C-alpha positions in Angstrom: 1.9 118.0 159.6 3.3 116.1 156.6 1.0 118.1 154.3 2.5 121.3 155.7 6.1 120.2 154.9 5.1 119.1 151.4 3.6 122.5 150.7 6.6 124.2 152.2 9.0 122.3 149.9 6.8 123.2 147.0 6.9 126.8 148.0 10.7 126.8 148.4 11.1 125.2 144.9 8.8 127.8 143.3 10.7 130.6 145.1 14.0 129.2 143.9 12.8 129.0 140.3 11.7 132.6 140.5 15.0 133.7 141.9 16.9 131.7 139.3 14.8 133.2 136.5 15.4 136.7 137.9 19.1 136.1 138.1 19.2 134.9 134.5 17.2 137.8 133.4 19.5 140.1 135.4 22.7 138.5 133.8 21.3 138.8 130.3 20.5 142.5 130.7 22.9 144.9 128.9 25.0 145.9 131.9 28.4 147.6 131.7 29.6 146.1 134.9 29.3 142.6 136.4 28.4 142.0 140.0 31.1 140.7 142.3 29.8 137.1 142.3 29.7 137.0 138.6 33.1 138.6 138.4 34.4 136.0 140.8 32.9 133.1 138.9 34.1 134.4 135.6 37.7 135.0 136.9 37.7 131.6 138.6 36.5 129.9 135.4 39.1 131.8 133.3 41.9 130.8 135.6 40.9 127.2 135.6 40.7 127.2 131.8 44.1 128.8 131.6 45.6 126.3 134.0 44.2 123.4 132.1 44.8 124.7 128.5 48.4 125.6 128.9 49.7 122.1 129.8 47.3 120.7 127.2 48.6 122.9 124.5 52.2 122.2 125.6 51.7 118.5 125.4 49.9 118.7 122.1 52.6 121.0 120.6 55.3 118.6 121.9 53.8 115.6 120.1 53.1 117.7 117.0 56.8 118.9 117.0 58.0 115.4 117.5 55.9 114.2 114.6 57.2 117.0 112.4 60.8 116.1 113.5 60.2 112.5 112.6 58.8 113.5 109.2 61.7 115.9 108.6 64.2 113.1 109.4 62.4 110.7 107.0 62.3 113.4 104.3 66.0 114.2 104.7 66.9 110.6 104.6 64.9 110.2 101.4 66.4 113.4 99.9 69.9 112.2 100.8 69.3 108.9 99.1 68.0 110.7 96.0 71.1 113.0 96.0 73.4 110.0 96.3 71.6 108.4 93.4 71.7 111.6 91.4 75.5 111.9 92.0 76.0 108.3 90.9 73.9 108.8 87.8 75.8 112.0 87.0 79.1 110.2 87.4 77.9 107.4 85.1 76.7 110.0 82.5 80.0 111.7 82.5 81.8 108.4 82.2 79.6 107.4 79.3 80.2 110.7 77.6 83.9 110.3 78.0 83.8 106.7 76.7 81.6 107.8 73.8 84.0 110.6 72.8 87.1 108.3 73.0 85.4 105.6 71.0 84.3 108.1 68.4 87.8 109.5 68.1 89.2 106.0 67.8 86.7 105.2 65.0 87.7 108.5 63.2 91.4 107.3 62.9 90.6 103.9 61.5 90.9 105.3 58.0 94.6 106.0 58.5 95.2 102.3 59.2 94.4 100.9 55.8 97.3 98.5 55.8 96.3 97.2 59.2 93.3 95.6 60.9 92.4 97.7 64.0 91.1 95.8 67.0 89.3 97.7 69.7 90.1 96.8 73.3 89.5 98.0 76.8 92.0 98.4 79.7 91.1 96.0 82.5 94.1 96.3 84.8 97.1 98.4 85.7 99.7 97.7 88.4 100.2 100.8 90.6 103.9 99.9 91.0 104.3 99.9 87.2 101.7 102.5 86.3 103.8 104.2 83.6 105.1 100.9 82.2 102.5 98.2 81.7 98.7 97.8 81.4 96.4 94.8 80.5 93.7 94.8 77.9 90.8 92.4 77.4 91.9 91.0 74.0 94.3 88.2 73.4 95.6 85.7 71.0 92.1 84.3 70.3 91.4 87.8 68.9 94.5 87.8 66.7 96.6 89.9 69.0 100.3 89.2 68.7 103.5 90.4 70.2 104.9 93.8 69.1 101.6 95.1 67.6 101.1 98.8 68.0 98.6 100.0 70.6 97.0 103.4 70.2 94.4 105.7 71.6 92.4 108.5 70.0 95.3 110.8 70.9 98.1 108.8 69.5 100.5 105.9 70.0 100.9 104.6 73.5 103.0 101.4 73.2 103.1 97.9 71.9 101.9 94.4 72.9 104.6 92.9 75.1 103.0 89.4 75.3 99.6 87.9 74.5 97.6 85.3 76.3 94.4 83.6 75.1 92.0 86.3 76.4 94.2 89.1 77.6 97.4 90.9 76.5 100.0 93.0 78.3 100.9 96.4 76.7 104.3 98.0 77.2 103.9 101.8 77.2 106.2 104.2 75.5 106.9 105.6 79.0 108.4 102.3 80.1 112.0 102.5 81.4 112.9 99.3 79.6 116.0 100.2 77.5 115.0 97.6 74.9 111.7 99.4 74.3 112.6 101.3 71.1 110.4 102.6 68.4 111.4 104.1 65.1 110.0 107.7 64.9 110.0 110.6 62.5 110.0 114.3 63.2 108.0 116.3 60.6 110.3 119.2 60.0 110.0 121.9 57.3 110.0 120.1 54.0 112.0 117.1 55.4 111.7 114.2 57.8 114.1 113.6 60.6 114.4 110.1 62.0 115.4 108.7 65.4 114.2 106.3 68.0 111.9 106.8 71.0 114.1 105.4 73.8 113.2 105.9 77.4 111.2 108.4 79.5 112.2 111.3 81.6 110.1 110.7 84.7 110.9 114.2 86.2 109.9 116.1 83.1 107.2 113.6 82.1 108.5 113.6 78.5 109.5 110.9 76.1 113.1 110.9 74.8 113.8 110.6 71.1 117.5 109.7 70.6 119.9 109.2 67.8 118.9 112.3 65.9 121.6 113.5 63.5 123.6 116.4 65.0 123.0 118.6 61.9 119.2 118.0 61.9 117.3 121.2 62.5 114.8 120.1 65.2 112.5 122.9 66.6 110.0 123.2 69.4 106.4 122.1 68.6 107.4 120.0 65.6 105.2 116.9 65.3 106.6 113.4 66.0 105.0 110.4 64.4 105.8 106.7 63.9 108.0 106.2 60.9 106.5 102.8 59.9 109.8 101.7 58.5 110.2 98.6 60.6 106.9 97.0 59.4 105.7 96.7 63.0 103.9 99.9 63.5 101.7 101.8 61.0 103.3 104.9 59.6 101.9 108.3 60.7 100.7 107.5 64.2 101.0 110.5 66.4 103.5 110.2 69.2 103.7 113.8 70.4 105.4 117.2 69.9 108.9 118.4 70.5 109.4 120.4 73.7 113.1 120.8 73.7 116.3 119.5 72.1 119.7 118.8 73.7 123.0 117.5 72.3 124.0 113.9 73.2 126.8 111.4 72.8 129.6 114.0 72.7 127.7 116.1 70.2 127.5 113.4 67.6 123.7 113.2 67.9 120.8 115.0 69.5 118.1 114.1 71.9 114.6 115.6 71.6 112.2 115.6 74.5 108.7 114.8 73.3 105.4 115.6 75.0 103.2 112.6 74.4 99.9 113.2 72.5 98.2 110.6 74.7 97.7 110.9 78.4 99.4 107.8 79.9 97.7 108.3 83.2 94.2 108.1 81.8 93.8 105.2 79.4 90.6 103.2 79.1 89.9 102.4 75.5 92.7 101.5 73.0 93.0 100.0 69.6 95.5 97.4 68.6 96.9 97.7 65.0 96.7 94.1 63.8 98.6 93.6 60.7 96.5 92.9 57.6 97.3 91.5 54.2 99.6 94.4 53.1 103.2 93.7 53.8 106.0 96.3 54.0 109.1 96.2 51.9 111.3 93.3 53.0 114.5 95.5 52.9 112.9 98.0 55.3 111.9 95.3 57.6 115.4 93.8 57.8 117.1 97.2 58.3 114.8 98.6 61.0 113.7 95.5 62.9 117.3 94.9 64.0 117.2 98.3 65.7 113.6 98.7 66.6 112.9 95.5 68.5 
């Protein structure tokens, strides 16, 4: 009996192998249409693959997008940092160009100060409440800076030293409203010189006022105004500005000319102080003009 079952199992196994080989051969044959069991198995397998692949792809894409977003954030942060650095460098380059131009222009006018020893200085402070009146420079008495020395920029005269400490000095601008701030000036007219004094500043017009001009003087628009140099305090020939308009003053006995400054009083960074050298002006000129000029 056991031998019978053993042979039966062997027979069943051989039959199964034969059927399996037949099925394999049948499935590999070039058929145009699958049987319904094969179609069922194929469809079921495809559905399962689709059901599994979609969530898998979704999760994979989610993490990939998240990584891309993180990389984009990092790249944007780095690019923003580089842009900020580029903007800072561009600002520094523009400032250096401006400083270089101003310093070069200041060096170019040194030849006109042969009787004076020019001292280069930098503006280190301005009071917003007195922006058009005073500024502070980084040179003082230790550098030979003294009261009433002329202070100029590459564009012309801007004022004089009001007081000097050891390491800094305070400069009083021509635009100061101080009535005692007077400077002897000269208008270069056709073939003659017209003299007067820079006294005061018209804040509404943004113009300097040159007063005490003789009533019969023929002052015209666009004529150049320079320092007269007669007082011995300022060098002669420093540009102050140009005439914009002229109006009668003091009952018609004199005229007042409104002068557009050559220098921009709102943008002053580098200046030069005209330190008096060995050449002295005429004593008579000093006595006559200093009484009026200072």
